[in-house]
C-alpha atoms as one frame of an Amber mdcrd trajectory, in Angstrom:
protein
  13.110 -29.785  -4.206  10.032 -27.649  -3.519   7.782 -26.535  -6.339   8.243
 -22.924  -7.437   4.766 -21.985  -6.215   2.557 -22.866  -3.320  -0.621 -24.787
  -4.102  -3.747 -22.852  -3.224  -5.475 -23.012   0.118  -8.330 -25.309  -0.906
  -5.992 -27.519  -2.936  -3.648 -27.830   0.052  -6.545 -28.848   2.307  -7.634
 -31.469  -0.207  -4.150 -32.878  -0.775  -3.443 -33.131   2.953  -6.741 -34.871
   3.665  -6.090 -37.299   0.793  -2.607 -38.131   2.089  -0.928 -36.876  -1.107
   1.489 -34.755   0.934   2.259 -33.972   4.540   2.007 -30.697   6.374   5.744
 -30.847   7.028   6.356 -31.074   3.275   4.064 -28.112   2.614   5.635 -26.003
   5.335   9.195 -26.940   4.397   8.505 -26.005   0.778   7.088 -22.651   1.878
  10.105 -21.980   4.059  12.462 -22.705   1.181  10.538 -20.403  -1.147  10.537
 -17.652   1.464  14.254 -18.106   2.030  15.076 -17.923  -1.667  13.132 -14.667
  -2.137  13.619 -12.827   1.140  16.661 -11.032  -0.219  14.737  -9.913  -3.289
  11.010  -9.547  -2.522  11.452  -9.087   1.251   7.878 -10.107   2.089   8.413
 -11.231   5.698   9.367  -9.444   8.911   9.433 -12.697  10.915   9.737 -16.278
   9.640   8.722 -18.863  12.246  10.738 -21.729  10.787  11.181 -23.956  13.853
   7.777 -23.182  15.339   6.000 -23.718  12.010   7.663 -27.095  11.469   6.662
 -28.162  14.974   3.082 -27.080  14.261   3.199 -29.005  10.984   4.367 -32.186
  12.720   1.487 -31.871  15.199  -0.929 -31.400  12.291   0.436 -34.495  10.565
  -0.239 -36.538  13.684  -3.823 -35.315  13.707  -4.259 -36.021  10.003  -2.907
 -39.532  10.457  -5.421 -40.076  13.262  -8.279 -39.085  10.965  -8.872 -35.623
  12.406 -10.229 -33.075   9.914 -10.389 -29.331  10.434 -10.953 -26.593   7.827
  -7.246 -25.668   7.426  -5.518 -28.513   9.223  -1.815 -28.481   8.362  -1.980
 -25.633   5.836   0.609 -22.837   6.152  -0.675 -19.247   6.132   0.936 -15.892
   6.845  -0.339 -12.981   8.919   0.494  -9.304   8.769   2.801  -7.884  11.419
   0.063  -5.831  13.046  -1.486  -9.057  14.358  -0.397 -10.702  17.583   1.176
 -14.161  17.378   2.119 -15.610  20.761   5.872 -15.611  21.322   6.589 -13.070
  18.574   6.899  -9.268  18.656   4.308  -7.095  16.917   6.367  -4.244  15.470
   3.740  -3.005  12.958   6.381  -1.665  10.581   8.244   0.320  13.245  11.876
   0.433  14.251  12.868  -0.436  17.788  12.734  -3.305  20.227   9.367  -4.949
  20.772   8.845  -7.685  23.361   7.215 -10.967  22.337   3.486 -10.924  23.013
   2.034 -13.465  25.405  -1.124 -14.447  23.524  -2.440 -14.830  19.988  -4.827
 -12.208  18.722  -8.355 -13.534  18.290  -7.985 -13.897  14.511  -4.823 -16.001
  14.919  -6.485 -18.028  17.669  -9.295 -18.881  15.277  -6.888 -19.762  12.477
  -5.091 -22.127  14.829  -8.436 -23.623  15.886  -9.067 -24.304  12.197  -5.715
 -26.115  12.069  -3.623 -23.548  10.192   0.156 -23.370  10.606   1.319 -19.767
  11.126   4.457 -19.628   9.017   5.406 -16.009   9.604   4.528 -12.343   9.893
   4.601 -10.162   6.795   5.974  -6.677   6.301   3.844  -3.560   6.563   4.634
   0.123   6.469   4.842   2.056   9.739   1.515   1.753  11.579  -0.132   0.819
   8.273  -0.503   4.402   7.069   0.616   4.354   3.452  -0.005   2.501   0.159
   3.579   1.261   0.007   5.517  -1.249   2.126   8.967   0.061   2.868  10.863
   1.877   5.575  14.035   1.891   7.671  12.746  -0.872   9.957  12.970  -3.585
   7.281  13.799  -2.103   3.875  11.547  -2.310   0.836   9.082  -5.051  -0.021
   8.859  -5.458  -3.798   6.137  -6.380  -6.249   6.560  -9.896  -7.692   5.173
  -8.740 -11.044   7.560  -5.798 -11.398  10.117  -5.660  -8.547  10.981  -2.054
  -9.312   7.487  -1.206  -8.078   5.760  -1.433  -4.722   3.208  -4.180  -4.028
   1.152  -1.487  -2.309   0.307  -1.189   1.321  -0.129  -1.436   3.993  -0.616
  -5.213   3.618   2.113  -5.298   0.990   4.106  -8.118   2.556   1.076 -10.393
   2.646   0.211  -9.507  -0.949   3.764 -10.076  -2.216   3.984 -13.428  -0.410
   0.736 -14.720  -1.914   1.274 -13.283  -5.400   4.744 -14.843  -5.606   3.405
 -18.227  -4.508   5.383 -18.266  -1.267   2.254 -19.132   0.766  -1.290 -20.170
  -0.215  -3.012 -17.192   1.441  -2.507 -14.516   4.074  -4.267 -12.195   6.473
  -3.975  -8.462   6.028  -5.744  -5.474   7.487  -7.645  -2.666   5.762  -8.097
   0.814   7.233  -8.268   2.817   4.001  -7.856   0.087   1.383  -4.845  -1.696
   2.872  -6.057  -5.142   1.746  -7.748  -4.057  -1.482  -4.970  -1.756  -2.740
  -2.118  -4.310  -2.546  -4.476  -6.986  -3.887  -5.159  -4.799  -6.923  -1.467
  -4.077  -7.473  -0.410  -7.746  -7.207  -3.245  -9.440  -9.172  -4.995 -10.981
  -6.168  -8.420 -11.315  -4.647  -8.633  -9.231  -1.475 -11.650  -9.315   0.821
 -12.295  -6.468   3.246 -15.160  -7.866   5.312 -17.836  -6.257   7.434 -16.475
  -4.536  10.552 -16.215  -7.158  13.278 -16.401 -10.159  10.930 -12.774 -10.997
  11.760 -11.943  -9.821  15.251  -9.190  -7.256  15.780  -8.909  -8.256  19.460
  -6.946  -7.489  21.678  -8.247  -4.209  20.269 -12.014  -4.009  20.267 -11.657
  -1.333  17.613  -8.598  -0.634  15.503  -8.026   2.980  14.456 -11.374   4.082
  15.843 -13.188   1.329  13.981 -12.041   2.053  10.438  -9.535  -0.837  10.286
 -10.646  -4.438   9.857  -8.811  -7.678   9.190  -9.202  -9.235   5.743  -7.832
 -11.909   3.439  -5.611 -12.127   0.354  -5.480 -15.101  -2.005  -5.155 -15.957
  -5.664  -8.728 -17.239  -5.983 -12.086 -16.175  -4.636 -12.591 -19.605  -3.080
  -9.299 -19.407  -1.174  -9.947 -15.857   0.054 -13.417 -16.893   1.229 -12.091
 -20.052   2.908  -9.537 -18.062   4.900 -12.202 -15.501   5.782 -14.512 -18.183
   7.155 -11.689 -19.765   9.164 -10.619 -16.452  10.727 -14.118 -15.090  11.343
 -15.659 -14.786  14.774 -15.536 -12.634  17.842 -13.889 -12.298  21.200 -16.501
 -12.070  23.997 -15.600  -8.393  24.527 -15.694  -7.305  20.864 -17.958  -4.252
  20.424 -18.871  -5.165  16.817 -20.501  -8.575  16.368 -22.117  -8.932  12.930
 -24.471 -11.780  12.170 -22.692 -15.045  11.462 -22.474 -16.124   7.844 -20.483
 -18.531   5.709 -18.853 -16.900   2.708 -17.397 -20.006   1.052 -20.885 -21.310
   0.288 -21.381 -18.376  -2.081 -18.553 -19.441  -4.406 -20.218 -20.935  -7.459
 -23.683 -19.806  -6.368 -25.656 -17.888  -8.996 -26.181 -14.383  -7.584 -29.112
 -13.799  -9.907 -29.417 -10.801 -12.170 -28.121  -7.832 -10.250 -28.298  -4.058
 -10.596 -24.695  -2.868 -10.438 -23.665   0.786 -10.225 -20.493   1.608 -12.123
 -18.830   4.432 -10.169 -15.750   6.003 -11.726 -15.806   9.360  -9.946 -13.385
   9.641  -7.008 -15.121  10.288  -3.678 -14.676  13.616  -1.931 -10.998  14.453
  -1.518  -9.313  17.618  -0.319  -6.647  17.206  -3.008  -7.072  16.399  -6.723
  -7.369  12.819  -7.966  -7.835  11.598 -11.531  -8.491   8.100 -12.819  -5.783
   7.208 -15.325  -7.208   6.285 -18.733  -5.582   2.846 -18.913  -6.912   1.906
 -15.461 -10.334   3.225 -16.454 -10.266   1.011 -19.538  -9.600  -2.110 -17.447
 -12.494  -1.303 -15.107 -14.818  -0.711 -18.058 -13.860  -4.117 -19.432 -14.979
  -5.697 -16.157 -18.232  -3.740 -16.367 -18.790  -5.099 -19.861 -18.100  -8.630
 -18.641 -20.660  -8.211 -15.849 -23.214  -6.992 -18.374 -22.451 -10.002 -20.591
 -23.128 -12.220 -17.563 -26.645 -10.794 -17.432 -26.316  -8.042 -14.863 -27.643
  -4.531 -15.406 -24.694  -2.151 -15.181 -25.176   1.605 -15.292 -23.089   4.569
 -14.237 -24.078   5.923 -10.821 -22.079   7.266  -7.894 -22.853   6.559  -4.244
 -23.810   9.658  -2.210 -20.335  10.275  -0.823 -20.840  13.929   0.017 -18.159
  15.146   2.439 -17.498  11.720   3.919 -13.792  12.530   4.075 -14.433  14.886
   6.969 -15.445  11.864   9.057 -12.434   9.783   8.027  -9.554  12.071   8.985
 -10.334  12.389  12.725 -10.719   8.635  13.123  -7.538   7.834  11.193  -5.301
  10.400  12.889  -6.652   9.734  16.390  -5.917   6.058  15.743  -2.331   6.938
  14.832  -1.985   9.076  17.953  -3.190   6.145  20.076  -0.608   3.819  18.539
   2.199   6.361  18.913   1.414   6.693  22.645   1.899   2.937  22.977   5.249
   2.926  21.175   8.257   2.496  23.452  10.637   4.488  21.219   8.663   7.275
  19.479  11.890   9.071  18.524  12.490   6.288  15.985   9.191   6.888  14.182
   8.860   8.532  10.769   8.398  12.287  10.971   5.107  11.920   9.062   3.840
   9.535  11.727   4.571  12.073  14.441   2.886  14.850  12.445  -0.218  12.702
  11.934  -0.252  11.913  15.666  -0.089  15.620  16.501  -3.128  16.220  14.289
  -4.873  13.284  15.922  -4.344  14.800  19.359  -6.008  18.004  18.128  -8.969
  16.121  16.642  -9.468  13.724  19.544 -12.284  15.626  21.250 -15.364  17.115
  19.598 -14.214  16.436  15.999 -13.806  12.725  16.737 -17.170  12.526  18.484
 -18.838  14.234  15.526 -17.108  11.899  13.088 -18.275   8.835  15.013 -21.857
  10.142  15.260 -21.953  10.803  11.503 -21.566   7.119  10.667 -25.221   6.303
  11.373 -26.469   9.060   9.069 -23.993   8.041   6.379 -25.139   4.423   6.510
 -28.750   5.565   6.201 -27.907   7.726   3.182 -25.909   4.973   1.484 -28.665
   2.510   2.345 -31.026   4.560   0.204 -28.599   4.156  -2.693 -28.638   0.381
  -2.206 -32.418   0.406  -2.512 -31.718   0.986  -6.216 -28.536  -1.036  -6.650
 -27.307  -4.374  -5.341 -23.600  -3.603  -5.601 -21.076  -1.043  -6.808 -18.197
  -1.620  -9.221 -15.444   0.981  -8.787 -11.715   1.232  -9.443  -9.629   0.105
  -6.507  -6.906   2.615  -7.355  -6.583   5.466  -9.843  -3.101   4.449 -10.969
  -0.881   1.382 -11.262   1.647   0.765  -8.460   4.334   3.453  -8.056   8.005
   2.666  -8.140   9.747   1.615  -4.952  10.993   4.703  -3.130   8.682   7.146
  -4.910   6.858   8.108  -1.706   9.399   7.125   0.928  11.202  10.430   1.426
   8.316  12.824   0.804   7.070  15.253   3.425   3.620  15.000   4.996   1.715
  17.129   2.483   3.464  15.627  -0.541   2.781  12.120   0.783  -0.910  12.894
   1.294  -1.114  14.372  -2.188   0.556  11.307  -3.758  -1.637   8.875  -1.786
  -4.850  10.611  -2.788  -3.759  10.799  -6.415  -3.042   7.051  -6.495  -5.663
   5.689  -4.064  -8.792   7.866  -3.772 -11.403   5.113  -4.036 -11.138   2.623
  -1.180 -11.430   4.495   2.123 -15.169   5.428   2.254 -16.102   1.795   2.867
 -13.881   1.834   5.958 -15.959   4.687   7.375 -19.142   2.705   6.699 -17.654
  -0.554   7.954 -19.189  -2.446   5.014 -17.664  -5.186   2.805 -15.621  -4.791
  -0.352 -13.784  -7.260  -2.590 -10.916  -6.435  -4.930 -10.784  -8.480  -8.108
  -7.957  -8.422 -10.668  -8.769  -6.209 -13.640  -5.751  -6.995 -15.801  -2.533
  -5.169 -16.562  -1.414  -1.767 -17.833   1.838  -0.394 -19.154   4.716  -2.845
 -18.879   2.727  -5.529 -17.078   1.624  -3.704 -13.922  -1.484  -5.206 -12.288
  -4.565  -3.130 -11.470  -7.871  -4.070  -9.887 -11.478  -3.120  -9.327 -13.582
  -3.370  -6.215 -17.056  -4.771  -5.731 -18.722  -2.907  -2.865 -21.917  -3.691
  -1.008 -24.042  -2.826   2.035 -23.852  -4.458   5.457 -23.325  -8.233   5.525
 -23.081  -8.494   1.735 -19.908 -10.624   1.639 -21.720 -13.663   0.147 -23.219
 -11.577  -2.659 -19.913  -9.900  -3.490 -18.072 -13.224  -3.381 -20.585 -14.866
  -5.705 -20.154 -12.063  -8.259 -16.366 -12.152  -7.929 -16.420 -15.912  -8.485
 -18.538 -15.408 -11.620 -15.887 -13.077 -12.999 -13.082 -15.439 -12.037 -14.748
 -18.327 -13.868 -14.776 -16.206 -17.021 -11.429 -14.420 -16.753  -9.298 -17.150
 -15.089  -7.007 -14.577 -13.516  -5.525 -17.145 -11.131  -3.853 -18.903 -14.067
  -1.459 -15.952 -14.545   1.707 -15.864 -12.425   4.498 -13.305 -12.024   7.655
 -13.926 -14.064   9.772 -16.467 -12.197  12.978 -14.505 -12.799  11.509 -11.391
 -11.213  10.392 -13.334  -8.133  13.763 -14.950  -7.507  16.077 -12.079  -8.382
  13.888  -9.139  -7.510  15.716  -7.107 -10.107  14.300  -3.559 -10.146  14.627
  -3.591 -13.912  12.583  -6.770 -14.229
């Protein structure tokens, strides 16, 4: 019988190299856990059972021959906006999608590291919303409280990792879509520098605001997956300097100046940080101060950064809608966003893209005084399943901004951010906080996150087993 929970990524690598288990055993256990929860949590759009077992057998042959690669034989999941050869990429949409011919660059690099791709996880339609549900696949549920969403748009990846179905997973983040579900499922979520993990076959995804990132239970596992997936296709337009993030786990970051920012960035609609979420973030700030860092309240110079986000996001949606074979099956909100994107695709988009350089310069001045920012990841705990599903466009935007006003500016900048678990509110709903930094600051952010993890031991807390298996909304 499989264990109830997957061992972590680094532990799986160690156990495989030591001969304590085989890749086939690991993959078979994952498949059984996925099968037992698919009717309740519904984390996966595609499960590659036969293909994954074949990949595991090939990995076992390599392991037996003494071959060692960073993730050799370890099962991981990827979000269903990422191409896996032989599988469709539906990206949360209804309709028929042909199998793609080639792996995306991120998957190619994971395979080169030896990983077994066990399946593709659910995401909302074109990754637009902080929930993971829709007519294409139903609702993905939060392992901690199945009546609530795990967030989005990387909600399937987050649910799969939080429930212990897989050791770690790739997601993507265009306005917080790795960090938000990480915060709402008690995970570490790394949104790296733009270009760190390739989005090829798209040189830019959603006009450059969307990047691929990682979700795991520990900082070390999230960093290990990031290092394995990192790198560029020869035609990628964004090619940041190479760095190794895993080396920063356990490294003393020194005594840092950390800005505590609780004010929501510029939003066209009202947003308010809920008091219980605020309290959890303040507790993390106090822990950072106890670790020797200087923490003081200060807000980055956001200004009207939102005016540069909307054209890029909606033009990106319009581009994806044009590529969809059956647009009549899309959500009405998707089609409305695409219409706006077509209106903003000329001069407004060019102005938004040009503004990024000035914004980076302005934020760079802020980072002359501070090494990192600590901010809430969301303003609220996760909503209930279905709370946003049937809303109109304006009501959806209003609800999204009220719940998730904090994450998106770092997508405009293209800079790194790391969600860390901040504890629980209400009836056991997870919330998180994000560590944010300037360009190429992943090692610094990871070292601080690992400091917090060593103190708070968040990875030792698991969702209730009954909730994971039954998915009872009342759980």
